[in-house]
C-alpha positions as CSV (number, residue, x, y, z in Angstrom):
1,M,4.4,-0.2,-8.0
2,L,2.3,-0.1,-11.2
3,S,5.6,0.0,-13.1
4,W,6.2,-3.6,-12.3
5,F,3.1,-4.6,-14.3
6,K,4.7,-3.1,-17.4
7,K,7.8,-5.4,-16.8
8,I,5.8,-8.6,-16.8
9,K,7.3,-10.9,-19.4
10,R,4.8,-11.7,-22.2
11,T,4.1,-15.4,-22.6
12,H,2.9,-17.4,-25.5
13,Y,-0.5,-17.8,-23.9
14,S,-3.3,-15.5,-24.8
15,D,-5.7,-14.3,-22.0
16,E,-8.3,-16.8,-23.1
17,E,-5.7,-19.6,-23.1
18,W,-4.6,-18.7,-19.5
19,V,-8.1,-19.0,-18.2
20,K,-8.7,-22.3,-20.1
21,L,-5.4,-23.9,-18.9
22,L,-5.9,-22.8,-15.3
23,R,-9.4,-24.1,-14.9
24,R,-9.5,-27.2,-12.6
25,P,-7.7,-29.4,-13.0
26,P,-5.0,-26.7,-14.0
27,D,-2.3,-27.4,-16.5
28,E,1.0,-28.0,-14.7
29,K,3.1,-26.1,-17.2
30,A,0.8,-23.1,-17.0
31,I,0.9,-23.2,-13.2
32,H,4.7,-23.3,-13.4
33,E,4.9,-20.3,-15.8
34,L,2.4,-18.2,-13.8
35,R,4.3,-19.0,-10.6
36,E,7.5,-17.7,-12.1
37,I,5.8,-14.5,-13.3
38,L,4.3,-13.9,-9.8
39,R,7.6,-14.7,-8.1
40,R,9.6,-12.2,-10.2
41,G,7.0,-9.6,-9.9
42,L,6.7,-9.9,-6.1
43,I,10.4,-9.8,-5.6
44,N,10.5,-6.5,-7.4
45,A,7.3,-5.1,-5.9
46,L,8.3,-5.8,-2.3
47,A,11.9,-4.4,-2.7
48,S,11.0,-1.1,-0.9
49,R,9.3,-2.9,2.0
50,I,11.5,-6.0,2.6
51,K,15.2,-5.9,2.8
52,R,16.1,-9.4,3.9
53,D,15.1,-12.8,2.6
54,R,12.9,-11.1,0.0
55,E,13.1,-14.1,-2.4
56,Q,11.9,-16.6,0.2
57,I,9.2,-14.3,1.4
58,A,8.0,-13.8,-2.2
59,E,7.9,-17.6,-2.7
60,D,5.6,-17.9,0.3
61,Y,3.3,-15.2,-1.0
62,V,3.2,-16.8,-4.5
63,Q,1.6,-20.0,-3.2
64,E,-1.1,-18.0,-1.4
65,A,-1.6,-15.9,-4.5
66,L,-2.0,-18.9,-6.8
67,L,-4.7,-20.3,-4.7
68,K,-6.5,-17.0,-4.6
69,I,-6.2,-16.6,-8.4
70,L,-7.5,-20.1,-9.1
71,D,-10.4,-19.6,-6.7
72,N,-11.3,-16.3,-8.5
73,L,-10.6,-17.3,-12.0
74,E,-14.2,-16.7,-13.2
75,S,-14.1,-13.1,-12.0
76,Y,-11.5,-12.2,-14.6
77,R,-13.2,-9.9,-17.1
78,Y,-10.5,-9.5,-19.8
79,E,-10.2,-5.8,-19.0
80,A,-6.5,-6.1,-18.6
81,R,-3.9,-8.7,-19.5
82,F,-4.4,-11.9,-17.5
83,T,-0.9,-11.7,-16.0
84,S,-1.4,-8.1,-14.9
85,W,-4.7,-9.1,-13.2
86,A,-3.0,-12.0,-11.5
87,M,0.0,-9.9,-10.4
88,K,-2.4,-7.3,-8.9
89,I,-4.0,-10.1,-6.8
90,A,-0.6,-11.3,-5.7
91,I,0.6,-7.9,-4.7
92,H,-2.6,-7.1,-2.9
93,E,-2.4,-10.4,-0.9
94,A,1.3,-9.7,0.0
95,L,0.7,-6.1,1.1
96,T,-2.4,-7.1,3.1
97,D,-0.4,-9.7,5.0
98,L,2.5,-7.4,5.6
99,R,0.2,-4.7,7.0
100,R,-1.5,-7.3,9.2
101,K,1.8,-8.4,10.6
102,H,2.9,-4.8,11.1
103,W,-0.1,-3.8,13.2
104,K,-0.8,-7.1,15.0
105,D,1.1,-6.1,18.2
106,I,0.8,-2.3,17.9
107,S,-0.4,-0.4,20.9
108,L,-1.4,3.2,21.4
109,N,2.1,4.1,22.4
110,N,3.2,2.9,18.9
111,L,0.6,5.0,17.3
112,N,1.7,8.0,19.2
113,G,5.2,7.6,17.7
114,R,6.9,6.5,20.9
115,D,8.4,3.5,19.2
116,G,10.7,5.5,17.0
117,S,8.3,5.7,14.1
118,V,9.6,7.2,10.9
119,P,8.6,11.0,10.7
120,I,6.1,12.0,8.1
121,I,8.8,13.9,6.2
122,E,10.7,10.6,5.7
123,V,7.6,8.7,4.6
124,Y,6.9,11.0,1.8
125,S,10.5,11.6,0.6
126,S,11.5,10.1,-2.8
127,E,14.3,7.5,-3.0
128,D,16.2,9.2,-5.7
129,P,14.6,12.7,-6.3
130,A,16.0,15.6,-8.2
131,P,17.6,18.2,-5.8
132,D,15.1,20.9,-6.5
133,Y,12.2,18.5,-6.1
134,E,13.6,17.2,-2.8
135,T,14.1,20.7,-1.4
136,G,10.6,21.7,-2.2
137,L,9.2,18.5,-0.9
138,R,11.0,18.7,2.4
139,L,9.9,22.3,2.9
140,M,6.3,21.3,2.2
141,M,6.5,18.3,4.5
142,Q,8.0,20.4,7.3
143,E,5.1,22.8,6.9
144,L,2.6,19.9,6.9
145,Q,4.2,18.5,10.1
146,R,3.9,21.9,11.8
147,I,0.3,22.2,10.8
148,M,-0.5,18.8,12.1
149,E,1.2,19.5,15.4
150,E,-0.3,23.0,15.9
151,S,-3.8,22.8,14.3
152,L,-5.0,19.3,14.8
153,T,-6.4,17.8,18.0
154,E,-4.4,14.9,19.5
155,K,-7.1,12.4,18.2
156,Q,-7.1,13.9,14.7
157,R,-3.3,13.8,14.5
158,L,-3.3,10.2,15.8
159,A,-5.9,9.1,13.3
160,I,-4.5,10.7,10.2
161,T,-0.9,9.7,11.0
162,S,-1.8,6.1,11.7
163,V,-4.2,5.5,8.8
164,M,-2.9,7.8,6.0
165,V,0.8,7.9,6.8
166,Q,1.6,4.6,8.3
167,G,-1.1,2.8,6.3
168,L,-2.7,1.0,9.3
169,P,-6.2,-0.4,8.9
170,A,-8.8,2.1,10.1
171,D,-10.8,-0.5,12.0
172,Q,-7.7,-1.6,14.0
173,V,-6.7,2.0,14.8
174,A,-10.3,2.8,15.9
175,K,-10.3,-0.2,18.2
176,L,-7.0,0.9,19.8
177,M,-8.4,4.4,20.3
178,G,-11.5,3.1,21.9
179,T,-13.8,4.4,19.1
180,N,-15.6,3.1,16.1
181,R,-15.1,3.1,12.3
182,N,-17.5,6.0,11.7
183,N,-15.9,8.2,14.3
184,M,-12.5,7.3,12.9
185,Y,-13.4,8.5,9.4
186,K,-14.9,11.7,10.8
187,L,-11.6,12.4,12.6
188,I,-9.7,11.8,9.4
189,H,-12.1,13.9,7.3
190,D,-12.0,16.8,9.8
191,A,-8.2,16.6,9.9
192,R,-7.9,16.6,6.2
193,M,-10.1,19.7,5.9
194,K,-8.0,21.6,8.5
195,I,-4.8,20.7,6.7
196,K,-6.3,21.8,3.4
197,H,-7.5,25.1,4.8
198,E,-4.1,25.9,6.3
199,F,-2.3,25.3,3.1
200,E,-4.9,27.1,1.0
201,K,-4.4,30.2,3.1
202,N,-0.8,30.2,1.7
203,G,-2.0,29.4,-1.9
204,I,-0.8,25.8,-1.8
205,E,-2.7,22.6,-2.8
206,L,-1.6,19.5,-0.9
207,T,-3.4,17.0,-3.2
208,D,-0.8,14.2,-3.0
209,F,-1.1,13.9,0.8
210,L,-4.9,14.4,1.0
211,D,-5.5,11.8,-1.7
212,K,-3.1,9.2,-0.1
213,T,-4.9,6.3,1.5
C-alpha cells in the first residue's frame, strides 16, 4: 500500500502553500486538486479489497477524508509531503470504514470459519509471486495452519485468526467471545508464543506472521 504514496503526482504547491490554501475558508482550486489526488490514490489503494464500483466508493471516501484533513490541518508537522500525509488519512478512513462494515453483522459462527472464510494460507499468499517463493510460502503456511489447529486452544485459535488474520477489531471480537480487551490480548500473546516456539523447534522464524496486526 505504501507504494501508492510514491505514485502521488507532484503539484505546483509546496507543503506550506497547501496548508495556507486549505485553511478556512479553503481555496476552491486547492480543494479540487487535493480531491483528485485522493480519488486516484484511493482507487489504486482499494484495488485489492473492492472489485466492483471502486471508483464510486472511492468518491464517497474522498469527501469524508477531505473533512478529516481540513479538521486536522494544524496537526500536520511537515515530516512528510503534505499530499502523502493527506493520502495516509484518506486510506486510514477508508480501511476503517471497510472493516467496520465487514464485522458489523459478524457472529461467533463467522469467527469460527463456518461462513466459508478464506483459509489462512490464502490470506498470506502473494498475488503474483515467484514460483519458488510461492512454494516455500505455501509449505510454511500449511505448517502454520497445522500448528494452530493442533497446539492452540479453541479460544486462542479464534482470537488470533479473527484479529491477526482477518483484521477484525480486538474489542469487537472480545465482545463476541464474551470476554474483555485485556483477556483478548493475553489470548493473542499466548498463541503467538506457542506458534513461535513450535517453529523455532524446527529452526524457522515466523516474523512476518507474528508481526502482522
